[in-house]
C-alpha positions in Angstrom: 95.6 114.5 112.9 94.9 117.6 110.7 98.0 117.0 108.7 97.0 113.3 108.0 93.6 114.4 106.9 95.1 116.9 104.6 97.4 114.3 103.0 94.4 112.1 102.3 92.8 114.9 100.2 95.9 115.7 98.1 95.6 114.8 94.4 98.2 112.8 92.5 99.8 115.5 90.3 101.8 115.0 87.1 103.1 118.5 87.6 104.9 117.3 90.7 107.0 115.1 88.5 108.7 118.1 87.0 112.5 117.8 87.7 114.0 121.0 89.2 116.8 122.7 87.1 120.4 122.5 88.1 120.3 125.8 89.8 117.7 124.5 92.3 119.9 121.6 93.3 122.9 123.9 93.8 120.8 126.4 95.9 119.4 123.6 98.1 122.9 122.2 98.8 124.0 125.7 100.0 121.1 126.1 102.4 122.3 126.4 106.0 120.9 124.8 109.2 117.8 126.2 110.8 118.3 127.1 114.4 114.7 127.3 115.6 114.6 124.6 118.3 116.7 123.5 121.3 117.8 120.3 119.8 121.5 119.8 119.0 122.1 116.8 116.8 125.3 114.8 116.7 126.4 111.8 114.7 124.8 109.4 117.2 121.5 111.0 116.5 122.0 110.5 112.8 122.7 106.8 113.4 119.6 106.5 115.6 117.4 107.9 112.7 119.1 105.5 110.3 118.6 102.6 112.7 114.9 103.4 113.1 114.5 103.7 109.3 116.1 100.3 108.9 113.7 98.7 111.3 110.7 100.2 109.6 112.0 99.2 106.2 112.4 95.5 107.3 108.8 95.5 108.6 107.6 96.9 105.3 109.4 94.1 103.4 107.8 91.4 105.6 104.4 92.8 106.3 103.6 95.4 103.6 102.9 99.1 103.8 99.6 98.6 105.6 101.6 97.8 108.8 103.4 100.6 110.4 103.0 103.3 107.8 101.5 105.9 110.2 104.3 105.2 112.7 106.9 106.0 110.0 105.2 109.3 109.2 104.8 110.2 112.9 108.4 109.6 113.6 109.3 111.8 110.7 106.9 114.6 111.7 108.0 114.7 115.4 111.4 113.5 116.4 113.2 113.9 113.1 111.5 117.2 112.3 112.8 118.6 115.6 116.3 117.5 114.6 116.1 119.3 111.3 115.0 122.5 112.9 117.8 122.5 115.5 121.6 122.9 115.4 124.3 120.4 114.5 127.7 119.4 115.8 129.2 120.1 112.4 128.1 120.8 108.8 128.8 117.2 107.9 126.4 116.1 110.7 123.9 118.5 109.3 124.2 117.0 105.8 124.1 113.4 107.2 120.9 114.2 109.2 119.2 115.7 106.2 120.2 112.6 104.2 118.9 110.3 106.9 115.6 112.3 107.0 115.4 112.0 103.3 115.6 108.3 103.5 112.9 108.2 106.2 110.6 110.5 104.1 111.2 108.2 101.1 110.1 105.3 103.3 107.0 107.2 104.4 106.3 107.6 100.7 107.1 104.0 99.8 104.8 102.6 102.4 102.0 104.9 101.4 102.5 103.8 97.8 102.5 100.2 98.8 99.3 100.8 100.7 97.6 102.4 97.6 97.7 106.0 99.0 99.3 107.5 95.9 98.8 111.2 96.5 100.3 110.9 100.0 103.2 108.9 98.6 103.9 111.6 96.1 103.9 114.2 98.8 106.5 112.4 100.9 108.6 111.6 97.8 108.7 115.3 97.0 109.8 116.1 100.6 112.4 113.4 100.3 113.9 114.9 97.1 114.1 118.3 98.8 115.8 116.9 101.9 118.3 114.9 99.7 119.1 118.1 97.8 119.8 120.0 101.0 122.0 117.1 102.1 123.9 117.4 98.8 123.3 113.7 98.4 122.7 113.0 94.7 122.5 109.2 95.1 119.8 109.6 97.7 117.9 111.9 95.4 118.3 109.3 92.6 116.8 106.6 94.9 113.7 108.8 95.5 113.3 109.7 91.8 113.5 106.0 91.0 110.6 105.3 93.4 108.6 108.1 91.8 109.2 106.6 88.4 108.1 103.2 89.7 104.9 104.7 91.0 104.3 106.4 87.6 104.7 103.1 85.8 102.2 101.4 88.1 99.7 104.2 87.6 99.9 103.9 83.8 101.9 107.1 83.2 104.8 105.7 81.1 105.9 108.9 79.5 106.3 110.6 82.9 108.0 107.5 84.3 110.6 107.6 81.6 111.3 111.3 82.2 111.7 110.8 86.0 113.8 107.7 85.7 116.1 109.4 83.2 116.6 112.2 85.9 117.4 109.5 88.5 120.3 108.4 86.3 121.5 111.8 85.3 125.0 113.0 86.2 126.2 112.6 89.8 123.0 110.9 90.8 124.0 107.8 88.9 127.8 108.3 89.0 128.0 108.6 92.8 125.6 105.6 93.5 127.0 102.3 94.4 126.9 99.5 91.8 123.9 97.9 93.5 122.0 101.1 93.5 123.0 101.8 89.9 121.4 98.5 89.0 118.2 99.4 90.8 118.0 102.8 89.1 118.7 101.1 85.7 116.1 98.4 86.0 113.4 100.8 86.9 114.4 102.9 83.9 114.1 99.7 81.8 110.6 99.2 83.2 109.6 102.7 82.3 110.9 102.2 78.7 109.1 98.9 78.4 105.9 100.5 79.6 106.3 103.2 77.0 106.7 100.6 74.2 110.4 101.3 73.7 111.5 97.7 73.6 115.1 98.0 72.2 116.0 100.6 74.7 114.4 98.6 77.5 116.4 95.6 76.6 119.7 97.6 76.5 118.8 99.1 80.0 118.2 95.6 81.4 121.6 94.4 80.2 123.3 97.4 81.8 121.4 96.8 85.1 122.7 93.2 85.0 126.2 94.5 84.5 125.9 97.0 87.4 124.6 94.3 89.8 127.4 92.0 88.7 129.9 94.7 89.7 128.6 94.8 93.3 130.5 93.0 95.9 130.1 92.3 99.7 132.9 94.8 100.5 131.3 97.8 98.8 130.6 100.9 100.7 126.9 101.0 99.9 123.9 102.6 101.7 121.7 100.4 103.9 118.7 101.4 101.9 119.6 99.0 99.1 119.6 96.0 101.4 116.5 94.6 99.6 117.9 94.7 96.1 119.8 91.7 94.8 119.4 89.0 92.1 115.8 88.2 93.1 114.7 91.9 92.9 116.5 92.4 89.6 114.9 89.3 88.2 111.4 90.5 89.3 111.8 93.9 87.7 113.3 92.3 84.6 110.4 90.0 84.3 107.9 92.8 84.6 109.7 94.7 81.8 109.8 91.6 79.6 106.1 91.0 80.2 105.3 94.6 79.2 107.1 94.2 75.9 105.3 90.9 75.2 108.0 88.4 75.9 106.0 86.0 78.1 108.6 83.2 78.0 111.3 85.6 79.2 109.0 87.0 81.8 108.1 83.5 83.2 111.8 82.6 83.3 112.8 85.7 85.2 109.8 85.5 87.6 110.9 81.9 88.3 114.5 83.0 88.9 113.2 85.7 91.3 111.2 83.1 93.3 114.1 80.7 93.4 116.6 83.3 94.7 114.6 85.3 97.2 114.6 84.8 100.9 110.8 84.6 101.3 110.8 85.0 105.1 112.5 88.4 105.0 110.8 89.7 101.8 107.4 88.2 102.1 105.4 90.9 100.4 107.5 90.9 97.2 107.6 87.1 97.2 103.8 87.0 97.2 103.6 89.5 94.4 106.2 87.7 92.3 104.4 84.4 92.6 101.1 86.2 91.7 102.6 87.7 88.6 104.3 84.4 87.6 100.9 82.8 87.8 99.3 85.5 85.7 101.9 84.9 83.0 101.3 81.2 83.1 97.6 81.8 82.7 98.3 84.0 79.7 100.2 81.0 78.3 97.1 78.9 78.8 98.6 76.9 81.7 95.7 77.5 84.1 96.2 74.6 86.4 99.9 75.4 86.8 98.9 79.0 87.4 96.6 77.9 90.2 99.3 75.9 91.9 101.5 79.0 91.8 98.7 81.3 93.0 98.1 79.0 96.0 101.7 79.6 97.1 101.2 83.4 96.5 98.0 83.4 98.7 99.9 81.4 101.4 102.6 84.1 101.5 100.3 87.1 101.5 98.2 86.0 104.6 100.4 88.1 106.9 100.8 91.0 104.5 98.7 94.2 104.2 99.5 95.8 100.9 97.6 97.3 98.0 99.9 95.4 95.7 99.0 92.0 97.2 95.3 93.0 97.0 95.8 93.9 93.4 97.3 90.4 92.8 94.3 88.8 94.4 92.0 90.9 92.2 93.9 89.9 89.1 93.7 86.2 90.2 89.9 86.5 90.5 89.7 88.3 87.1 91.8 85.6 85.4 89.6 82.9 86.9 86.3 84.5 86.2 85.8 82.6 82.9 86.1 79.3 84.8 83.5 79.9 87.5 80.7 77.5 87.5 82.7 74.7 85.8 83.2 72.8 89.1 87.0 72.5 88.7 88.1 72.0 92.4 91.6 73.5 92.1 90.3 76.6 90.3 87.4 77.1 92.7 89.6 76.7 95.7 92.1 79.4 94.6 89.3 81.7 93.5 87.6 81.3 96.9 90.9 81.9 98.8 91.6 85.1 96.8 88.1 86.3 97.6 88.6 85.6 101.3 91.9 87.5 101.3 90.2 90.5 99.7 87.4 90.4 102.3 89.9 90.1 105.2 92.0 93.1 104.0 89.1 95.4 102.9 
């Protein structure tokens, strides 16, 4: 309880986005196991941690970070913490366990980020980077740095987002990632470049992300953590980048592609957000009634979701419709009321 209270008081720090030098990564990779508990972990324990992480991750995709976030953190701080402080059947098992713990810490950060708890998210991301470094798992470290860059974009820190996303794609972190994960790293880098106003570089990064995803195949030896990333996710992030550089037609096209290719039942949170952003683009293009029809679908999807990002969509819907209040347009009033109801229900 004291630890959770402490996390709530942590500030979001740009200083925490400083990327350690090469010597730090090398030192962490040489760090030995810590024999301070009675636990002895084997490969089966590693698989158990990965399985639990997968279950939590699937819940997050369907229901949002507001559901289960404390359970993720508690599992990390109890069971997995004891494994990390124990002994291991081999050095490979030790590295695998630290990698699995890194992924769980990343998920604790991601769910906090999705729930709008940004300082807590940054804390867990920092822990995840350290664990990935000790596991000597550059691709896992890249995955976490990508999430930190995504958070910086959302918080309006584009310069820092560019720097962290560049680090996620540096050297072995990009080279050792699977094609699917390379695409994920690249499209977030493109988003950071777009947010920073570097449109030509953003467009080039988007093309490379497309090429990387095209190189992925069902038989690839890729980590389970990228299960959510495919054509729909790439299209969503591409649309966001195009929107940020002012290409509304391109953004609408890519958001529509994302909606059409996503399995909404498994990725409900992102489906609701994508529909919301598509409607906002349509509203910017002065197609308000079309936007309302899309927003109605977004609000349908988000009813079972607890996420700061879906709340932000609802707030943006209300903001976009504020100029039309009092005009007695039934479709507009209905969507505006539904957005207000969702915000009240999830306050």
